[in-house]
C-alpha atoms as one frame of an Amber mdcrd trajectory, in Angstrom:
protein
  -0.002  -0.071   0.027   1.378   3.627  -0.537   2.460   5.651   2.344   0.079
   8.184   3.675   1.137  11.650   2.828  -1.689  13.952   3.565  -4.167  14.097
   6.593  -7.474  15.644   6.694  -9.078  16.322  10.120 -12.679  16.418  10.457
 -14.531  17.219  13.639 -17.020  14.389  14.976 -18.468  15.550  18.246 -18.245
  18.925  19.964 -16.961  17.501  23.183 -15.459  14.042  24.510 -18.872  13.483
  26.620 -21.240  13.451  23.965 -22.413  10.412  22.128 -22.115  10.719  18.584
 -24.882  10.547  15.759 -23.020   7.372  14.318 -22.072   4.332  16.030 -18.993
   4.501  18.280 -15.846   2.456  17.618 -16.457  -0.014  20.697 -18.960  -0.696
  23.363 -16.620   0.358  26.292 -16.390   3.977  24.772 -20.430   4.305  24.961
 -20.356   4.037  28.754 -20.625   7.325  30.515 -21.628   9.355  27.130 -24.729
  11.482  27.333 -27.208  11.642  24.679 -26.757  15.078  22.329 -29.118  17.943
  22.531 -30.981  18.915  19.348 -28.382  21.685  18.652 -25.581  19.368  18.811
 -27.222  16.647  16.903 -27.746  19.006  14.129 -24.217  20.074  14.154 -22.867
  16.646  13.968 -25.352  15.748  11.357 -24.255  18.321   9.274 -20.672  17.475
   9.971 -21.214  14.070   9.045 -22.958  14.831   5.724 -19.967  17.242   4.863
 -17.444  14.412   5.698 -18.932  11.674   4.023 -19.082  13.868   0.725 -15.374
  14.574   1.041 -14.293  11.192   1.482 -16.595  10.006  -1.284 -15.243  12.440
  -3.599 -11.432  11.530  -2.583 -12.258   8.006  -2.907 -13.505   8.462  -6.503
 -10.241   9.959  -7.767  -8.238   6.925  -7.291  -6.555   8.174  -3.946  -6.026
   5.450  -1.302  -7.987   6.930   1.610  -8.155   5.397   5.129 -10.423   7.396
   7.483 -10.383   6.472  11.428 -11.418   7.515  14.680  -9.011   9.666  16.935
  -8.234   8.156  20.434 -10.938  10.429  21.933 -13.400   9.793  19.147 -13.986
  13.715  18.772 -12.275  13.964  15.277 -12.274  11.697  12.435  -8.760  11.306
  10.578  -8.673  10.764   7.042  -5.231   9.683   5.648  -4.586  10.247   1.933
  -1.950   8.712  -0.306  -1.357   7.975  -3.840   0.594   5.284  -6.055   2.923
   5.937  -8.729   0.124   6.033 -11.818  -2.072   7.929  -9.966   0.938  10.700
  -9.485   1.869  10.598 -12.994  -1.833  11.171 -14.177  -1.898  14.016 -11.594
   1.359  15.520 -13.113   0.552  15.253 -16.550  -3.084  17.018 -15.897  -1.324
  19.924 -13.878   1.562  20.541 -16.034   3.861  19.752 -13.060   7.473  20.361
 -13.798   9.951  17.802 -13.094  13.724  17.583 -13.070  15.517  16.053 -15.753
  18.629  13.842 -15.803  21.938  15.095 -15.423  22.898  14.316 -19.159  20.250
  16.892 -19.766  21.579  19.742 -17.661  19.237  19.006 -14.737  16.632  21.225
 -16.626  13.032  21.061 -15.664  10.401  20.107 -18.121   6.411  19.459 -18.056
   5.623  15.821 -17.495   4.600  13.904 -20.224   3.549  10.549 -20.448   4.728
   7.603 -22.360   2.838   6.882 -25.650   2.960   3.406 -27.309   1.798   5.073
 -30.684  -0.935   3.682 -32.695  -0.958   0.203 -34.481  -2.162   1.104 -37.727
   0.701   3.413 -38.113   2.947   0.626 -36.980   3.560   2.744 -33.935   5.720
   5.079 -35.824   4.449   8.018 -33.452   5.374   6.298 -30.517   6.870   8.732
 -27.806   8.717   7.509 -24.920   9.779  10.195 -22.375   9.947   8.254 -19.335
  13.993   8.011 -19.567  14.350  11.703 -19.355  13.375  12.266 -15.845  15.886
  12.164 -12.963  14.936   9.143 -10.812  15.124   9.799  -6.763  15.616   7.015
  -4.512  18.095   4.729  -2.870  18.387   2.132  -5.739  18.849   5.203  -8.104
  21.621   6.451  -5.887  23.213   3.089  -5.852  22.865   2.808  -9.761  23.848
   6.417 -10.387  27.126   6.656  -8.532  25.756   7.864  -5.249  23.631  10.368
  -7.099  22.447  12.246  -4.036  25.707  12.158  -2.048  27.169  13.986  -5.151
  25.398  16.997  -4.502  28.075  18.244  -2.275  31.776  17.623  -2.759  31.825
  16.371   1.173  30.258  12.870   0.684  30.608  10.916   3.482  31.623   6.951
   2.964  28.438   4.935   4.040  28.936   1.637   5.926  27.352  -1.188   3.977
  25.635  -2.921   6.652  24.070   0.283   7.750  22.946   0.637   4.209  21.020
  -2.699   4.297  19.626  -1.897   7.471  18.198   1.296   6.048  17.275   0.179
   2.727  13.864  -1.462   3.662  13.029   1.912   4.932  13.615   3.861   1.894
  10.849   4.336  -0.561  11.169   2.674  -3.994  12.759   4.943  -6.864  10.402
   7.358  -8.096  10.636  10.326 -10.436   8.983  12.297  -7.782  10.398  13.741
  -4.733   8.457  13.956  -1.500   7.582  17.679  -2.386   6.327  16.673  -5.697
   4.104  13.959  -4.239   2.713  16.294  -1.683   2.063  19.010  -4.059   0.298
  16.419  -6.589  -2.102  14.730  -3.847  -3.140  18.425  -2.660  -3.715  19.346
  -6.488  -6.041  16.251  -6.691  -7.721  17.056  -3.279  -8.554  20.685  -3.903
  -8.219  21.450  -7.798 -11.982  21.478  -9.483 -10.213  20.088 -12.655 -11.766
  16.470 -13.987 -10.670  13.669 -12.038  -9.995  15.795  -9.043 -11.952  15.706
  -5.593 -12.665  19.444  -5.762 -12.676  19.517  -1.988 -12.555  23.550  -0.707
 -10.440  22.934   2.188 -10.428  26.766   2.795 -14.205  26.958   3.035 -14.421
  23.809   5.168 -11.967  25.356   7.788 -13.710  28.723   7.442 -16.980  27.079
   8.207 -15.581  24.916  11.045 -15.860  21.704   9.346 -12.386  20.914   8.680
  -9.998  21.333  11.742  -6.591  20.280   9.855  -5.116  19.799   6.576  -1.460
  18.859   6.562   1.284  16.737   5.288   2.835  13.961   7.417   6.369  14.038
   8.436   8.564  11.221   7.333  10.552  10.211  10.483  13.710   8.716   8.735
  14.048  11.949   6.424  13.524  14.172   9.354  16.032  12.542  11.556  18.801
  12.710   8.550  18.177  16.713   8.463  18.032  16.919  12.308  21.415  15.216
  12.604  23.054  17.235  10.128  21.569  20.362  10.862  24.610  22.673  10.406
  25.162  21.598   6.858  21.505  21.340   5.930  20.461  24.643   7.591  22.912
  26.902   8.757  25.761  26.445   6.159  23.757  25.729   2.940  25.697  22.700
   1.751  22.941  20.093   1.651  19.929  22.761   0.907  18.806  20.281  -1.693
  17.668  17.716   1.089  15.861  20.657   2.616  14.159  21.506  -0.483  13.269
  17.982  -1.554  11.509  17.729   2.147   9.978  21.005   2.950   9.663  22.537
  -0.715  11.756  25.747  -2.036  10.020  28.468   0.331  11.478  26.908   3.207
  14.779  26.392   1.602  15.341  29.517   0.489  14.666  30.947   4.092  17.530
  28.772   5.252  19.802  29.554   1.839  19.293  33.263   2.787  20.463  32.448
   6.566  23.474  30.607   5.068  24.428  33.579   2.951  24.111  35.762   6.101
  26.712  33.682   7.875  28.995  33.312   4.767  29.007  37.165   4.820  29.222
  37.914   8.485  32.460  35.582   8.935  34.741  38.142   6.947  32.745  41.151
   8.598  33.098  39.359  12.084  36.929  38.800  11.398  37.369  42.528  10.536
  35.346  43.858  13.155  37.203  42.059  15.647  40.410  43.436  14.345  38.985
  46.650  14.589  37.503  46.212  18.226  41.125  44.887  19.232  42.611  48.081
  18.010  40.326  50.190  19.998  41.155  48.182  23.047  44.821  48.346  22.930
  45.694  51.728  21.024  42.485  53.950  21.862  41.475  53.501  25.241  38.546
  50.995  24.506  36.501  53.726  22.528  35.996  53.849  18.821  36.148  57.503
  18.576  39.562  57.272  16.793  41.258  57.487  13.165  40.096  54.001  12.536
  36.418  55.125  12.242  36.454  56.341   8.627  38.357  53.334   7.086  35.707
  51.052   8.937  32.659  53.196   7.863  33.943  52.706   4.136  34.087  49.016
   4.740  30.840  48.610   6.354  29.079  50.779   3.672  30.490  48.563   0.940
  29.728  45.626   2.854  25.958  46.568   3.485  25.459  48.008  -0.268  26.553
  44.830  -1.665  25.171  42.198   0.747  21.516  42.242  -0.751  22.774  42.324
  -4.376  25.028  39.239  -3.383  21.705  37.352  -1.892  19.764  38.090  -5.065
  22.392  36.375  -7.398  22.512  33.394  -4.887  18.774  33.389  -4.773  18.728
  33.640  -8.881  21.245  30.704  -8.900  19.194  28.260  -6.526  16.080  29.289
  -8.729  17.675  28.262 -11.756  18.869  24.881  -9.996  15.343  24.206  -8.406
  13.412  25.180 -11.405  11.565  28.180  -9.939  13.335  31.074 -12.418  10.705
  33.069 -14.005   7.931  31.629 -11.589   4.727  33.102 -12.468   2.319  34.143
  -9.874  -0.690  32.040 -10.104  -4.261  32.339  -8.198  -4.016  32.103  -4.704
  -6.563  29.967  -2.837  -8.512  32.110  -0.023  -7.535  32.284   3.524  -9.610
  30.354   5.811 -10.105  33.420   8.069 -11.389  35.483   5.059 -14.834  36.467
   5.259 -17.512  37.922   3.021 -20.664  37.278   0.700 -20.434  34.066  -1.102
 -20.568  34.497  -4.642 -19.528  32.565  -8.007 -15.823  33.331  -8.700 -15.707
  34.297 -12.303 -12.243  32.990 -12.768 -12.579  29.604 -10.993 -16.507  29.262
 -11.360 -16.717  28.061  -7.737 -18.468  29.530  -4.816 -15.901  31.885  -3.018
 -16.525  34.805  -0.783 -16.056  38.399  -1.533 -15.598  41.559   0.368 -15.713
  44.689  -1.490 -12.612  47.255  -1.293 -15.201  49.942  -0.110 -15.626  48.388
   3.194 -11.910  47.441   3.467 -10.812  50.940   2.995 -12.380  52.124   6.485
 -10.245  49.328   8.282  -7.066  50.177   6.650  -7.529  53.821   7.630  -8.419
  52.636  11.043  -5.195  50.461  11.079  -2.937  53.120  10.063  -4.511  55.418
  12.587  -4.025  52.926  15.233  -0.412  52.562  13.974   0.288  56.328  14.492
  -1.138  56.344  17.948   0.623  53.389  19.039   3.876  55.272  17.618   3.392
  58.215  19.365   2.804  56.183  22.882   6.159  54.035  22.163   8.157  57.347
  21.409   6.503  58.986  24.555   7.426  55.489  26.561  10.960  55.942  25.059
  11.647  59.412  26.277  10.368  58.580  29.588  12.703  55.762  29.991  15.654
  58.088  28.891  14.392  60.354  31.472  14.820  57.325  33.803  18.329  56.689
  32.688  19.324  60.308  33.998  18.012  59.567  37.341  19.629  55.974  37.366
  22.795  57.695  36.059  22.869  59.822  39.071  22.846  56.684  41.661  25.527
  54.810  39.519  23.100  52.260  38.194  23.323  53.294  34.271  23.910  49.168
  33.784  20.927  48.605  35.708  18.732  51.020  33.125  20.387  49.636  30.303
  19.386  45.964  30.920  15.604  47.332  31.899  15.651  49.168  28.564  16.546
  45.616  26.634  14.145  43.761  28.478  11.499  46.789  27.876  12.285  46.520
  24.115  11.670  42.755  23.886   8.539  42.882  25.823   7.396  45.946  23.427
   8.380  43.823  20.466   6.030  40.731  21.269   3.003  43.424  22.034   3.858
  45.323  18.988   3.994  42.160  16.745   0.521  41.009  18.362  -1.066  44.548
  17.619   0.106  44.223  14.115  -1.162  41.133  13.372  -4.752  41.981  15.138
  -4.625  44.844  12.797  -4.039  43.092   9.520  -6.575  40.415  10.790  -9.053
  43.174  10.908  -8.249  44.414   7.303  -9.715  40.920   6.073  -7.115  40.288
   3.130  -8.429  37.585   0.616  -4.968  35.785  -0.266  -1.993  34.942   1.770
   0.190  37.342  -0.065  -1.716  40.464   0.459  -1.804  39.362   4.309   1.735
  38.807   4.392   2.631  42.027   2.720   0.385  44.212   4.766   1.823  42.613
   8.288   5.298  43.140   6.947   4.488  46.908   6.840   3.269  47.139   9.928
   5.775  44.900  11.648   8.683  46.625  10.197   7.609  49.970  11.098   6.731
  49.174  14.710   9.887  47.124  15.397  12.071  49.581  13.927  11.068  52.391
  16.068  10.934  50.013  18.941  14.494  48.410  18.512  16.657  51.287  16.858
  15.008  54.413  18.185  17.173  54.569  21.553  20.443  53.477  19.814  19.685
  56.606  17.104  19.008  58.920  20.171  22.373  57.849  21.698  24.594  57.905
  18.585  23.203  61.246  17.299  21.098  63.484  19.954  21.951  62.478  23.330
  24.863  64.472  23.915  24.433  67.946  25.138  20.597  67.604  24.665  17.578
  68.153  27.061  14.927  65.578  27.535  11.664  66.371  29.450  13.596  69.354
  31.060  16.587  67.568  32.079  19.810  67.678  30.626  21.169  64.599  28.946
  25.017  63.522  28.735  26.818  60.317  27.655  28.681  58.008  29.710  32.092
  59.514  30.300  31.246  62.010  27.556  31.677  59.476  24.666  28.446  58.605
  22.836  29.773  55.893  20.926  31.100  53.849  23.874  27.609  54.425  25.606
  25.881  53.450  22.207  28.415  50.335  22.087  27.472  49.166  25.514  23.513
  49.521  25.061  23.505  47.594  21.723  25.711  44.939  23.524  23.034  44.317
  26.219  20.292  44.420  23.539  22.029  41.628  21.817  22.768  39.487  24.818
  19.178  40.156  26.423  17.631  39.336  23.217  19.721  36.093  22.695  18.915
  34.914  26.195  15.422  35.730  26.249  15.069  33.778  22.965  16.977  30.619
  24.376  14.861  30.491  27.330  11.570  30.815  25.387  12.498  28.330  22.992
  14.536  25.863  25.098  14.131  26.393  28.829  10.235  26.996  28.830   9.572
  23.602  27.334  11.701  21.717  30.022   9.920  23.764  32.699   6.670  22.858
  31.355   7.765  19.171  31.170   9.009  19.116  34.794   6.127  20.671  36.216
   3.770  18.129  34.641   5.720  15.515  35.573   6.133  16.902  39.409   2.088
  17.919  39.415   1.030  14.291  37.912   3.525  12.125  39.773   5.384  10.580
  36.651   8.439  10.891  35.279   8.295  12.491  31.756  11.436  12.499  29.283
  12.864  15.670  29.060  12.997  16.678  25.229  13.358  19.747  23.018   9.859
  19.364  22.301   7.186  21.549  23.979   4.744  19.554  26.107   1.783  18.488
  24.295  -1.239  16.663  26.557  -1.837  13.993  24.110  -2.508   9.997  25.163
   0.373   8.036  24.254  -2.046   5.627  22.328  -2.429   8.710  19.899  -1.464
   7.729  16.306   1.184   9.825  14.580  -1.378  11.729  12.821  -2.826  12.985
  16.185   0.424  13.692  17.568   1.269  15.879  14.668  -2.202  17.292  14.583
  -1.495  18.738  18.221   1.581  20.660  16.805   1.538  24.398  15.899   1.758
  25.611  12.397   5.069  27.065  10.800   5.427  30.527   9.715   8.494  31.822
   8.075   7.294  35.477   8.336   8.314  35.245  12.168  11.695  33.730  11.675
  12.589  36.389   8.779  11.442  38.999  11.246  14.051  38.013  14.081  16.747
  37.878  11.236  15.885  41.365   9.908  16.131  42.639  13.514  19.283  41.039
  14.142  20.997  41.968  10.656  20.277  46.172  11.716  21.940  45.437  14.858
  24.818  43.983  13.007  24.885  46.651  10.329  23.688  49.712  11.639  25.741
  50.649  14.153  29.081  48.942  13.154  31.183  51.923  13.218  30.691  52.380
  17.154  30.469  48.574  17.599  32.793  46.763  15.336  32.238  43.535  17.341
  28.269  43.755  16.332  28.969  41.240  13.195  30.632  38.644  15.453  28.012
  38.775  17.964  25.270  38.763  15.136  27.025  35.552  13.810  26.724  33.807
  16.921  23.293  34.853  17.747  22.181  33.745  13.976  23.929  30.428  14.521
  21.681  29.905  17.751  18.778  31.198  16.112  19.126  29.200  12.952  19.717
  26.013  15.483  16.291  26.949  17.189  14.274  27.489  14.129  15.380  24.217
  12.655  14.553  22.370  15.914  11.245  24.014  16.001  10.491  23.175  12.329
  11.607  19.577  12.710  10.186  18.789  16.208   7.544  21.254  17.140   5.670
  22.161  14.153   3.369  20.610  11.555   5.039  19.720   8.237   4.326  22.619
   5.897   2.908  22.407   2.358   6.035  22.864  -0.020   5.554  26.058  -1.866
   7.613  26.999  -4.885   9.552  30.379  -4.453  12.408  31.997  -6.291  13.337
  34.528  -3.588  12.272  35.923  -0.063  10.032  38.853  -1.139   9.091  40.976
   0.175  11.809  40.416   2.830  14.402  40.818   0.294  13.388  44.681  -0.283
  13.133  45.065   3.692  16.824  43.816   3.824  17.724  46.139   1.003  16.340
  49.057   2.958  17.774  48.170   6.259  21.280  48.234   3.991  20.731  51.679
   2.841  19.830  52.943   6.187  23.120  51.112   7.394  25.140  53.122   4.924
  23.597  56.224   5.842  23.892  55.632   9.683  27.515  54.599   9.698  28.427
  57.726   7.447  26.756  59.743   9.934  28.544  58.229  13.052  32.038  58.631
  11.160  31.262  62.247  10.492  29.067  63.806  12.886  29.677  61.544  16.226
  33.373  61.184  16.383  35.970  63.677  16.836  37.860  63.286  13.594  36.248
  65.918  11.922  35.852  68.471  14.911  37.929  71.179  12.983  35.741  70.798
   9.888  32.789  73.146   9.324  29.219  71.926   8.856  29.278  72.486   5.410
  32.492  70.594   5.044  30.807  67.755   7.212  28.029  67.490   5.159  29.805
  67.267   1.978  31.801  64.723   3.514  28.777  62.864   4.535  27.389  62.966
   0.852  30.997  61.630  -0.338  30.553  58.803   2.085  27.047  57.799   1.128
  27.821  58.114  -2.632  30.597  56.002  -2.233  28.390  53.172  -0.760  25.810
  53.758  -3.542  28.719  53.408  -6.147  29.964  50.095  -4.908  26.341  48.927
  -5.213  26.068  50.140  -8.725  29.418  48.657  -9.538  28.531  45.286  -8.264
  25.133  45.136 -10.182  27.242  46.054 -13.296  30.104  43.821 -13.114  28.301
  40.912 -11.469  24.612  41.147 -12.894
């Protein structure tokens, strides 16, 4: 029988103590159940009708369908799988693109089935194409000179005995990768094309008639990825494995993280050298003659970073067959609400929400954003007024720690506000929702994370705030900025590690103490499921994976590393360490704590690439301003000369960016 790849979870009963309208699985499970009320009965009967219609439609497509009750009998789990023939038919019907063999340059082409030709023409019109497509699987690897291991030059020697033990667990060779299989099954389930089930999962989730729809994890492949996490996720040497399992969207995120690590290594090495120079020959301050060459180097590095990433992403897109990817019609988000009407494009009943009603919610959202930013800036002003009081009693360090904790708490609160406002705007597609959420999140967190640092760098010295005179520590604002940024990064890393690592252990320990049982400590969060639950039930209890949260954290970290490098030459090194820890936590969360996401094609990380580009430009301007206006190197210059020098430095960065785009398109 084919392996189950996709699971649909339907509701059966509103609560465990209610008797279902259909027969309970065993007589023992009927004991103690009360009869349903009329409202509950009507609700369960409607669920049953929808569930049976969906299961029947799935069975008529030729998919392998296996429904069963959950351990509590509250849900019905439906496992869906497809054999090789069904996948080939779906691939041809959906014009699915597959990778060709290496002798055909590993290009991508739409799948076409073999045609033996017509007898009356003596089979002269025969068309055999199956030999063109690359075969995936252990046997194909062995026959092709270890094809999978040759993806990278660091292939390891494999023990033959271990290969024999693993071989029965490996799926048979196929022209379809795991991600291809899931995409094709999803196409058969949701598409309204002929020979497809046409199950509108988004509408069912919106109506509460479908609780979950997700692909199942594959234990062996997941363990392989987890055991080699550094090369697979952090350094990008085995990204093809990530792409084959999770799809291009997830692989592109980790490809960007690996690109960031590659670029941070030389920046961290150079920054440590400048930091040692400051410590040994400049009394520990960045306010010295090394600020100007460091500024030029940082500006060139930041201005070419995103261009280098876009070249890397383009190479991966060509390699993975997503170059020139056209944006198709996206399905409606389950959370989207509106009036039911026939969609003129898909000819299916869909929800419609007029823009004339949404525009007022958008205006309300941005009004709330403006008010929230005003409140945030006022709170930061009060915080810096408190710093003056803390400094008088010799507790400047305590204030800096409190300020870092305040920023992290506000990041979580502002992120929740941004998500809530975007939910109220009621966007139809996930792309629209993501773009509007990104705009709000970036504005909120930019002000929250960097406002205090900009204030220290450019406005704090010899200024007044709330009628109180402000001054930097030891009259050196660059040292004050460096210490505050260091505490920001350390507190952020500590809180993040506690939430991702420490909290699950504490929850597990508390549960074991309260229930008097010994629970094995693991990375995974404690999920209150019965040990008798099936693997599908355990994965259903996991949370859904959201790449936007991870990208948001990386963007904030990149800003810390690039925007104030003149004052903090060690920042790229600290950012590299933080990014490695964050990458480890992200991959652990993806592998152990989240449901498997549906593989989605991607040629880049937009709109996040644009956000990183904007941050790079801000970093160039900020570092040029630090070198010209915040150091003593240009004290003898007039204001006009300083402005001219600032413009020259800023144009050097833009020239480096333009030269990189011309020489390396």
